[in-house]
Short mmCIF file of the C-alpha atoms (twelve columns), coordinates in Angstrom:
data_MODEL
# 
_entry.id   MODEL 
# 
loop_
_atom_site.group_PDB 
_atom_site.id 
_atom_site.type_symbol 
_atom_site.label_atom_id 
_atom_site.label_alt_id 
_atom_site.label_comp_id 
_atom_site.label_asym_id 
_atom_site.label_seq_id 
_atom_site.Cartn_x 
_atom_site.Cartn_y 
_atom_site.Cartn_z 
_atom_site.pdbx_PDB_model_num 
ATOM 1   C CA . MET A 1   0.000   0.000  0.000   1 
ATOM 2   C CA . PHE A 2   2.976   2.315  0.526   1 
ATOM 3   C CA . VAL A 3   3.623   2.317  -3.236  1 
ATOM 4   C CA . LEU A 4   0.181   3.775  -3.877  1 
ATOM 5   C CA . ALA A 5   0.730   6.315  -1.088  1 
ATOM 6   C CA . ASN A 6   4.041   7.385  -2.608  1 
ATOM 7   C CA . PHE A 7   2.437   7.627  -6.044  1 
ATOM 8   C CA . ILE A 8   -0.387  9.841  -4.775  1 
ATOM 9   C CA . ASN A 9   2.096   11.987 -2.861  1 
ATOM 10  C CA . ALA A 10  4.207   12.432 -6.005  1 
ATOM 11  C CA . LEU A 11  1.071   13.173 -8.022  1 
ATOM 12  C CA . ALA A 12  0.084   15.878 -5.519  1 
ATOM 13  C CA . THR A 13  3.525   17.457 -5.813  1 
ATOM 14  C CA . LEU A 14  3.343   17.359 -9.600  1 
ATOM 15  C CA . VAL A 15  -0.152  18.882 -9.646  1 
ATOM 16  C CA . ASP A 16  1.038   21.648 -7.326  1 
ATOM 17  C CA . PHE A 17  4.000   22.401 -9.610  1 
ATOM 18  C CA . VAL A 18  1.862   22.438 -12.772 1 
ATOM 19  C CA . LEU A 19  -0.720  24.732 -11.177 1 
ATOM 20  C CA . ALA A 20  2.009   27.097 -9.939  1 
ATOM 21  C CA . ALA A 21  3.600   27.216 -13.394 1 
ATOM 22  C CA . PHE A 22  0.210   27.814 -15.010 1 
ATOM 23  C CA . THR A 23  -0.398  30.706 -12.615 1 
ATOM 24  C CA . TRP A 24  2.761   32.400 -13.887 1 
ATOM 25  C CA . ILE A 25  1.737   31.727 -17.486 1 
ATOM 26  C CA . VAL A 26  -1.607  33.448 -16.848 1 
ATOM 27  C CA . VAL A 27  0.197   36.395 -15.217 1 
ATOM 28  C CA . ALA A 28  2.539   36.679 -18.212 1 
ATOM 29  C CA . ARG A 29  -0.450  36.532 -20.579 1 
ATOM 30  C CA . ALA A 30  -2.178  39.317 -18.667 1 
ATOM 31  C CA . ILE A 31  0.929   41.509 -18.702 1 
ATOM 32  C CA . ILE A 32  1.484   40.934 -22.410 1 
ATOM 33  C CA . SER A 33  -2.122  41.921 -23.113 1 
ATOM 34  C CA . TRP A 34  -1.382  45.446 -21.834 1 
ATOM 35  C CA . VAL A 35  0.907   46.123 -24.793 1 
ATOM 36  C CA . ASN A 36  0.442   45.445 -28.482 1 
ATOM 37  C CA . PRO A 37  2.688   42.380 -28.948 1 
ATOM 38  C CA . ASP A 38  3.621   40.843 -32.264 1 
ATOM 39  C CA . PRO A 39  0.985   38.101 -32.785 1 
ATOM 40  C CA . TYR A 40  3.518   35.984 -34.704 1 
ATOM 41  C CA . ASN A 41  6.028   35.924 -31.855 1 
ATOM 42  C CA . PRO A 42  6.345   32.296 -30.661 1 
ATOM 43  C CA . ILE A 43  6.186   33.290 -27.002 1 
ATOM 44  C CA . VAL A 44  3.018   35.321 -27.508 1 
ATOM 45  C CA . ARG A 45  1.457   32.526 -29.539 1 
ATOM 46  C CA . PHE A 46  2.335   29.973 -26.823 1 
ATOM 47  C CA . LEU A 47  0.849   32.119 -24.052 1 
ATOM 48  C CA . ARG A 48  -2.350  32.680 -26.016 1 
ATOM 49  C CA . GLU A 49  -2.739  29.047 -27.071 1 
ATOM 50  C CA . VAL A 50  -2.292  27.794 -23.520 1 
ATOM 51  C CA . THR A 51  -4.472  30.312 -21.685 1 
ATOM 52  C CA . ASP A 52  -7.179  31.297 -24.173 1 
ATOM 53  C CA . PRO A 53  -9.334  28.146 -23.825 1 
ATOM 54  C CA . PHE A 54  -9.674  28.756 -20.081 1 
ATOM 55  C CA . LEU A 55  -10.078 32.512 -20.402 1 
ATOM 56  C CA . TYR A 56  -12.758 32.175 -23.108 1 
ATOM 57  C CA . LYS A 57  -14.830 29.893 -20.864 1 
ATOM 58  C CA . ILE A 58  -14.663 32.455 -18.065 1 
ATOM 59  C CA . ARG A 59  -15.459 35.315 -20.462 1 
ATOM 60  C CA . ARG A 60  -18.574 33.485 -21.665 1 
ATOM 61  C CA . MET A 61  -19.819 33.126 -18.080 1 
ATOM 62  C CA . ILE A 62  -19.073 36.731 -17.073 1 
ATOM 63  C CA . PRO A 63  -20.130 39.460 -19.496 1 
ATOM 64  C CA . PHE A 64  -17.513 42.015 -20.464 1 
ATOM 65  C CA . SER A 65  -19.782 44.911 -19.532 1 
ATOM 66  C CA . VAL A 66  -19.799 43.926 -15.854 1 
ATOM 67  C CA . GLY A 67  -16.251 45.165 -15.270 1 
ATOM 68  C CA . GLY A 68  -16.693 48.463 -17.056 1 
ATOM 69  C CA . GLY A 69  -14.424 47.400 -19.902 1 
ATOM 70  C CA . ILE A 70  -11.854 45.670 -17.685 1 
ATOM 71  C CA . ASP A 71  -11.181 42.001 -18.343 1 
ATOM 72  C CA . PHE A 72  -11.374 40.184 -15.014 1 
ATOM 73  C CA . SER A 73  -11.011 36.704 -16.508 1 
ATOM 74  C CA . PRO A 74  -7.272  36.338 -15.671 1 
ATOM 75  C CA . ILE A 75  -7.969  37.278 -12.056 1 
ATOM 76  C CA . ILE A 76  -10.821 34.782 -11.831 1 
ATOM 77  C CA . LEU A 77  -8.639  32.083 -13.401 1 
ATOM 78  C CA . ILE A 78  -5.828  32.776 -10.923 1 
ATOM 79  C CA . LEU A 79  -8.316  32.579 -8.041  1 
ATOM 80  C CA . ALA A 80  -9.564  29.230 -9.361  1 
ATOM 81  C CA . ILE A 81  -5.987  27.959 -9.567  1 
ATOM 82  C CA . LEU A 82  -5.323  29.138 -6.010  1 
ATOM 83  C CA . PHE A 83  -8.443  27.313 -4.866  1 
ATOM 84  C CA . LEU A 84  -7.251  24.117 -6.531  1 
ATOM 85  C CA . ARG A 85  -3.801  24.491 -4.992  1 
ATOM 86  C CA . SER A 86  -5.251  25.008 -1.521  1 
ATOM 87  C CA . PHE A 87  -7.904  22.284 -1.764  1 
ATOM 88  C CA . LEU A 88  -6.825  19.563 -4.186  1 
ATOM 89  C CA . VAL A 89  -3.129  19.348 -3.336  1 
ATOM 90  C CA . PRO A 90  -3.568  19.046 0.466   1 
ATOM 91  C CA . THR A 91  -6.379  16.553 -0.078  1 
ATOM 92  C CA . LEU A 92  -4.081  14.375 -2.178  1 
ATOM 93  C CA . HIS A 93  -1.299  14.683 0.409   1 
ATOM 94  C CA . SER A 94  -3.710  13.697 3.198   1 
ATOM 95  C CA . LEU A 95  -4.921  10.754 1.159   1 
ATOM 96  C CA . ALA A 96  -1.328  9.623  0.680   1 
ATOM 97  C CA . VAL A 97  -0.638  9.894  4.405   1 
ATOM 98  C CA . SER A 98  -3.758  7.897  5.294   1 
ATOM 99  C CA . LEU A 99  -2.786  5.151  2.827   1 
ATOM 100 C CA . GLY A 100 0.826   5.002  3.956   1 
# 
């Protein structure tokens, strides 16, 4: 049973790392949106391709007119990531401890 506990513990660590990295990608995407970047730049294309599916889903749920022209979707996405990091990761760690 300790193998499963170690696997879940490693999975929790990996999920935490991926969510932390994605938070920084969303922050970079938000900062880049303040300027007029070259849309053919590979970094800009990567940031948009990775974050746009999540941001579009949030934008569909929250109308743009609510914020007075300000796009709050990156903030909402970061809050959702923080929720996952504070709920999912400790839950997986606790599950690993109870199995081990």
